[in-house]
C-alpha positions in Angstrom: 85.3 146.4 117.5 85.9 145.0 120.9 85.1 141.6 121.8 84.1 141.5 125.0 81.5 139.9 126.0 78.6 140.9 127.9 78.9 143.8 131.0 78.9 143.5 134.4 78.7 147.7 135.1 75.6 149.2 136.1 74.3 150.7 133.1 74.8 154.3 132.5 73.2 157.2 129.7 74.8 159.4 127.4 73.2 162.5 127.2 70.6 162.9 123.9 73.1 165.2 121.6 69.7 166.1 120.0 70.7 169.7 118.9 73.4 168.4 116.8 72.8 168.5 113.3 74.4 164.7 112.8 71.5 163.6 114.8 69.5 164.3 111.9 71.6 163.1 109.6 69.6 159.7 107.8 72.6 158.1 106.1 74.7 158.3 109.7 71.2 157.4 111.1 70.9 154.3 109.1 74.5 153.4 109.5 74.0 153.4 113.0 71.0 151.3 112.4 72.9 148.9 110.7 75.5 148.5 113.5 73.0 147.8 116.3 70.7 146.0 114.3 73.6 143.7 113.7 74.5 143.2 117.3 71.0 142.7 117.5 70.8 139.8 115.4 73.8 138.0 117.7 72.2 138.4 120.6 68.9 138.1 120.7 67.7 138.0 124.4 65.1 140.5 123.4 62.8 138.9 121.6 60.2 138.5 124.2 59.9 141.9 125.5 57.8 144.1 122.1 57.0 143.5 118.2 60.1 145.4 117.6 62.7 142.8 118.0 60.7 140.1 116.3 60.3 142.0 113.6 64.1 142.6 113.1 64.2 138.6 113.6 62.2 138.2 111.0 63.2 140.7 108.8 66.8 138.8 108.7 66.0 135.4 109.1 63.8 135.9 105.7 66.5 137.5 103.9 68.6 136.5 101.5 71.5 136.1 103.2 70.1 135.4 107.1 72.3 138.4 108.4 71.1 142.1 108.6 73.6 143.5 105.1 70.1 141.3 103.1 67.8 143.6 104.5 66.8 146.3 102.5 67.4 149.4 104.3 63.7 150.6 103.9 62.6 148.3 105.9 64.9 149.6 108.7 62.0 151.8 109.1 59.2 148.8 110.5 61.5 148.1 113.3 61.6 151.9 114.4 57.8 152.1 114.1 57.0 148.8 116.0 59.1 150.6 119.1 57.6 152.5 121.5 60.2 153.2 123.6 59.3 151.4 127.0 63.2 151.4 127.7 63.1 147.9 129.1 65.8 146.3 126.5 68.2 148.9 127.6 67.4 149.4 131.5 66.6 144.9 131.8 68.1 143.1 129.0 70.7 144.6 127.0 74.4 143.5 128.2 75.8 145.9 125.5 74.5 149.2 127.0 77.1 151.7 128.5 79.7 151.9 129.7 80.6 148.3 127.3 82.6 150.0 124.6 79.8 148.7 122.0 77.7 151.8 123.8 74.3 150.3 122.3 71.0 152.7 123.6 68.4 150.6 121.3 65.5 153.1 122.5 67.6 156.4 122.0 68.7 155.2 118.6 64.5 154.7 117.6 64.0 157.9 119.4 66.6 159.4 116.6 64.7 157.7 114.0 61.5 159.0 114.9 62.4 162.4 115.3 64.2 161.9 111.8 61.0 161.0 110.4 59.3 164.1 112.1 61.4 166.7 110.8 61.1 165.0 107.1 57.3 165.6 107.5 56.5 162.1 107.7 54.5 162.0 110.1 50.2 161.6 110.2 47.8 164.0 111.5 46.6 161.2 113.9 49.9 160.9 115.5 50.0 164.7 115.8 46.3 164.6 117.4 46.6 161.7 119.4 50.5 163.3 121.1 48.7 166.2 121.8 46.6 165.1 125.3 46.8 168.9 126.7 44.8 170.4 123.9 42.6 167.1 123.5 42.0 167.0 127.5 41.3 171.1 127.5 38.5 170.6 125.0 37.1 167.3 125.4 36.5 168.0 128.7 34.3 171.5 127.9 31.0 171.0 130.1 29.2 171.6 127.0 31.5 169.3 124.7 32.2 166.2 127.5 28.9 164.1 127.1 29.0 164.4 123.7 32.7 162.8 124.1 31.7 160.3 125.9 29.0 158.9 124.5 31.2 158.6 121.4 33.7 156.6 122.8 30.8 153.9 123.3 29.0 154.3 120.0 29.8 151.7 117.6 29.1 153.2 114.7 30.9 156.5 115.5 33.9 154.3 116.6 33.8 152.3 113.0 34.0 155.9 111.2 36.6 157.0 113.1 38.7 154.2 112.2 38.2 154.5 108.9 39.2 158.3 109.1 41.9 158.2 112.1 42.7 154.8 112.4 42.0 154.5 116.1 40.9 150.9 116.4 37.0 150.7 117.1 37.6 147.4 119.9 39.6 149.6 122.2 38.3 150.9 125.4 39.3 154.4 125.9 39.2 156.6 128.7 36.5 158.8 129.5 36.6 162.8 130.0 35.7 164.4 132.8 34.4 168.4 133.1 35.4 168.1 137.0 39.1 168.7 136.2 41.3 167.9 138.7 43.6 171.3 139.2 40.1 173.4 139.2 38.3 171.4 141.8 41.7 170.0 143.9 41.8 171.3 147.6 45.3 171.0 148.7 45.8 171.1 152.4 49.0 172.9 153.6 48.2 173.7 157.3 50.2 170.8 158.7 53.6 171.1 160.0 56.5 170.8 157.4 58.2 167.7 159.3 60.8 166.4 157.0 62.6 162.8 157.5 66.5 162.1 156.9 65.1 160.8 153.2 62.0 162.5 152.8 61.2 166.5 152.5 58.4 166.8 154.7 56.2 169.0 152.0 54.8 167.7 148.7 53.8 169.3 145.4 51.7 167.6 143.3 52.4 167.9 139.4 48.6 166.5 138.0 49.3 165.1 134.5 46.9 165.6 131.9 46.0 162.3 132.5 45.0 162.5 136.0 43.5 166.1 135.2 41.6 165.8 132.3 40.4 161.8 132.9 40.7 160.6 136.4 40.7 163.7 138.7 40.0 160.7 141.6 43.3 159.4 141.5 44.9 163.0 142.3 42.0 163.7 144.8 42.7 160.5 146.3 46.7 161.3 146.6 45.7 164.6 148.3 43.7 162.5 150.6 46.7 160.1 151.6 49.1 163.0 151.9 46.5 164.7 154.2 45.9 162.1 156.4 49.8 161.4 157.0 49.6 165.5 157.9 52.2 166.1 154.7 51.4 169.6 153.5 50.9 169.9 149.7 50.4 172.2 147.2 50.1 172.4 143.4 52.2 173.4 140.6 51.3 177.1 139.8 50.9 176.5 136.1 51.8 173.0 134.5 51.3 171.8 130.7 51.9 168.7 129.6 55.5 166.6 130.4 56.1 166.0 127.2 56.7 162.1 127.0 54.0 161.9 124.5 55.6 164.2 121.9 58.7 162.7 122.6 57.6 159.3 121.8 56.8 160.9 118.4 60.1 162.5 117.9 59.3 165.8 117.7 62.0 167.2 120.3 61.4 170.9 119.9 57.8 170.5 121.3 58.9 168.6 124.1 61.4 171.6 124.2 58.6 174.6 124.4 57.0 172.5 127.2 60.1 172.4 129.2 60.3 176.1 129.2 56.5 176.1 130.3 56.8 173.8 133.3 60.6 174.0 134.7 60.4 178.0 135.9 57.5 176.6 138.4 58.9 173.1 139.0 62.6 174.1 139.9 61.2 177.1 142.0 59.8 174.5 144.0 62.7 172.1 144.0 64.6 174.9 145.5 62.5 175.5 147.9 62.9 171.8 149.5 59.5 170.5 147.9 59.1 166.8 147.0 57.6 167.2 143.6 55.0 164.1 143.0 53.1 162.9 139.8 50.4 159.8 139.5 52.0 158.8 136.3 54.8 156.9 136.0 55.7 158.4 132.0 55.2 161.9 133.6 57.9 160.9 136.1 60.2 159.3 134.0 60.4 162.4 131.8 61.6 164.8 134.6 63.7 162.0 136.2 65.6 160.4 133.1 64.1 162.2 129.3 64.6 165.7 130.0 68.0 165.5 132.4 69.3 164.0 129.0 68.2 166.2 126.7 69.2 169.3 129.1 72.4 168.0 130.6 73.8 171.2 131.5 70.4 173.0 132.5 71.0 173.4 136.6 66.8 173.9 137.1 66.3 170.5 135.4 68.7 168.7 137.2 67.2 169.9 140.1 63.3 169.2 138.9 65.1 165.6 138.1 66.1 165.5 142.4 62.9 166.7 143.7 61.2 164.5 141.4 59.4 161.4 142.8 56.9 158.4 142.1 54.4 158.8 144.7 54.4 155.4 146.0 58.4 156.3 146.3 57.6 159.2 148.5 55.3 157.3 150.8 57.6 154.3 151.2 60.5 156.4 152.0 58.3 158.1 154.9 57.8 154.9 156.3 61.2 154.5 156.3 61.6 157.6 158.5 58.6 156.5 160.6 56.2 159.5 159.5 53.9 157.0 157.6 50.7 156.0 159.1 49.6 152.7 159.0 46.1 152.9 161.1 44.5 150.7 157.9 41.1 149.7 158.8 39.7 148.0 155.3 40.8 145.1 154.2 41.9 145.5 150.0 42.0 141.1 150.1 43.7 140.3 146.8 44.9 142.6 144.5 46.8 141.6 141.2 49.3 144.5 140.8 50.7 145.3 137.0 54.4 147.1 137.4 54.4 149.6 134.0 57.5 149.5 132.2 58.1 153.4 132.9 57.9 152.9 136.9 60.4 149.6 135.9 63.0 151.5 134.5 63.0 154.4 137.3 65.1 152.0 139.4 62.9 152.6 142.5 61.7 148.8 143.8 58.4 147.9 144.0 57.4 150.2 146.3 53.8 150.4 145.2 53.6 146.8 145.8 55.5 147.3 149.2 52.5 150.0 150.0 49.7 147.5 149.5 51.5 144.5 151.5 51.8 147.1 154.5 47.8 148.1 153.8 47.6 144.3 154.1 46.4 143.2 150.7 47.4 139.8 149.5 49.2 141.1 146.1 50.0 139.5 143.4 52.5 141.2 141.0 53.0 141.0 137.5 56.4 142.9 136.1 55.7 142.7 132.0 55.0 144.9 129.7 50.9 144.5 129.4 51.2 146.0 125.5 48.9 149.2 125.3 52.0 151.5 125.6 50.9 155.0 125.6 49.0 155.7 122.2 50.7 152.7 120.8 47.9 150.5 121.3 44.9 153.0 120.3 46.6 152.7 116.7 44.4 150.4 114.5 47.7 149.2 113.0 48.5 148.3 116.3 45.8 146.9 118.4 46.1 143.4 117.5 49.8 143.5 118.2 49.0 145.1 121.7 46.7 142.6 122.6 49.0 139.5 121.4 52.0 141.6 124.0 49.2 141.6 126.8 48.0 138.1 126.3 50.6 136.9 129.7 50.0 139.9 131.5 45.9 139.0 131.1 46.0 135.5 132.3 48.7 135.9 135.1 46.8 138.9 136.4 43.0 136.7 136.3 44.5 133.9 137.5 44.4 134.7 141.4 41.1 135.5 140.8 41.8 139.0 142.7 39.4 141.3 144.0 41.1 144.4 142.4 42.9 145.0 139.6 46.0 147.4 139.6 48.2 149.2 137.8 50.0 152.5 138.7 49.6 153.3 134.7 45.8 154.0 134.5 45.8 153.1 130.9 47.9 149.8 131.1 45.1 149.0 134.0 41.9 149.4 131.6 44.0 147.8 128.7 44.3 144.9 130.9 40.9 144.6 132.0 39.7 144.8 128.7 42.3 141.8 127.8 41.0 139.8 130.9 37.2 139.8 129.1 33.9 140.2 130.3 33.9 136.9 132.7 36.3 139.6 135.0 34.9 140.4 138.4 37.6 142.2 139.7 37.2 146.4 140.0 39.9 148.4 138.3 41.3 150.7 141.2 44.6 152.7 140.9 47.0 151.9 143.7 46.9 155.4 145.3 43.0 155.1 145.8 43.4 151.3 147.1 45.9 152.9 149.9 42.5 155.7 150.4 40.7 152.6 150.6 42.9 151.0 153.3 43.1 153.5 155.4 39.0 154.0 155.7 38.8 157.2 154.0 35.9 159.0 152.0 
């Protein structure tokens, strides 16, 4: 093994070899986990990122040898269960990622372990249910059902019952559902002339995402208002399903492939027609920019979608560079405490949301640290307390400036942060897209 310490080269990512039978060989996985855990033990730079690394280091330090060889192989899975695939260790901390010869990819090794666990039938019904965001949204947003569902989210006896059956923590504030789904009510305007810039396509397609479609359709409507105000023609993706990120985090890679077969033909058609494809949920954007291209490296349509996919603020700030973004902001936003989500950070696009809010005149306090919610992880009873502990520094930093608004591109992270700030918090929770709509003075 090479002894070269660290790397100054930009990280690269190998395709995910998930169709190779060896990918699901548990003995080979165990050998790789032992190799990686030993490297991490000798480094420990990632101890502050999440609970996976402290769990690993505690197992080692409490073992008879105080080395990885003293840890029971069965306990390796305790580390896997603590990883929620935020990707920050790979993108911001680890000095041994490719092209370093040690070739360490902690998140994708955890993903491999989760995939093996899923194949073995060891995934709970609760976890399968929580990852079925599209199916749950369709059911919960039915007009007759939605009122009962939303009422149950705030009913303590019902929440305790749900906790006893499904182990979803009763204190976790959950997003409500909306019967006026975004895709059913959206009215994109396509009547503007296409004005392409040097850096940006001049027309946009909106991939709604499960969350915007079923939980907060207002985010999608506000995005359409921003595009219309800037005279950018927009359409909705003709048909869409879940992006597959929840199933990826579960380890159900076959389900990810099925969702890809549903989504990619419609998205690729738009990509080939020159549309910029925007999604308002960073995890969904990352799925199309990174995870699907790594799962299907030889699929030309997947790669085309990757190139066409934009974070909304990445696109808007590129329009600004092109001289095609209006800056006629008329309503002051005051102080905004803004949280950068993990899955946006690892896209390596820079702090475009902060830049846009500052362009709109906001006084922005930016916090770049994991909030601790992390998709469905912080909802689960066994991880709720840990999610609140991880989030404590974020809650404090977001509250310090006494902001008028608390905001994050990840809407569930913003809800989690506001909950962590406590009842004394007076700030409003608003998505950055909504804040920009407010700044423009749009209704």
